[in-house]
C-alpha positions in Angstrom: 0.0 0.0 0.0 1.2 3.5 -0.9 1.3 5.6 2.3 0.5 8.7 0.3 -2.7 7.1 -1.2 -5.5 9.6 -0.6 -3.2 12.5 0.1 -2.5 15.5 -2.1 -0.1 18.5 -1.9 -3.1 20.5 -0.5 -3.0 18.3 2.6 -0.5 18.8 5.4 2.5 17.3 3.7 6.2 17.9 4.1 8.6 17.7 1.2 11.7 15.7 1.7 14.7 15.7 -0.6 17.6 13.2 -0.8 20.9 15.0 0.0 22.7 12.6 -2.4 20.5 12.1 -5.5 17.9 14.9 -5.1 14.9 12.5 -5.1 11.9 14.3 -3.8 9.1 12.8 -1.7 6.0 14.3 0.0 5.4 12.8 3.5 2.3 13.4 5.7 3.1 15.6 8.7 2.0 12.9 11.2 4.6 10.6 9.9 7.3 13.3 10.0 6.4 14.0 13.6 6.7 10.3 14.5 10.1 10.2 12.9 11.2 13.2 14.9 9.8 11.6 18.2 11.7 8.5 17.4 14.9 10.5 17.0 14.4 12.2 20.4 13.6 8.8 22.0 16.8 7.4 20.5 18.8 10.2 22.1 19.6 12.2 19.0 20.2 16.0 19.4 17.0 18.0 18.7 18.8 20.0 16.1 19.0 16.9 13.9 16.0 16.8 11.5 14.1 13.6 10.8 16.2 11.8 8.1 14.7 8.7 6.6 16.7 6.6 4.2 16.2 7.4 0.5 14.1 4.9 -1.5 16.2 5.4 -4.6 19.9 5.4 -3.5 21.8 4.9 -0.2 21.5 8.6 0.8 19.5 10.2 3.6 16.4 12.4 3.0 15.9 15.6 4.9 12.9 18.0 5.0 13.2 21.0 2.6 11.5 23.2 5.1 9.8 22.0 8.3 9.1 23.4 11.8 9.2 20.5 14.2 7.1 19.5 17.2 9.5 21.3 19.5 9.4 24.6 17.5 12.8 24.0 15.8 12.8 25.1 12.1 14.8 22.9 9.7 15.7 24.3 6.3 17.7 22.3 3.7 20.1 24.4 1.7 22.3 22.7 -0.9 
């Protein structure tokens, strides 16, 4: 099942981009928030954005622009 089934860019989606191959993916905010909570639970510094693995290459994806659950703003600039 596609996790984006039923969602559109008009919904509350966050754009992620691979820092290695530039693959782009829109992810629902509730999933991004869960990724961030997992990072905090795992003891990662709050300044580290949620970074799932890229589905295309072996790179890491990062949000292009996202204000997290703790009010920290993440902005990807290449």
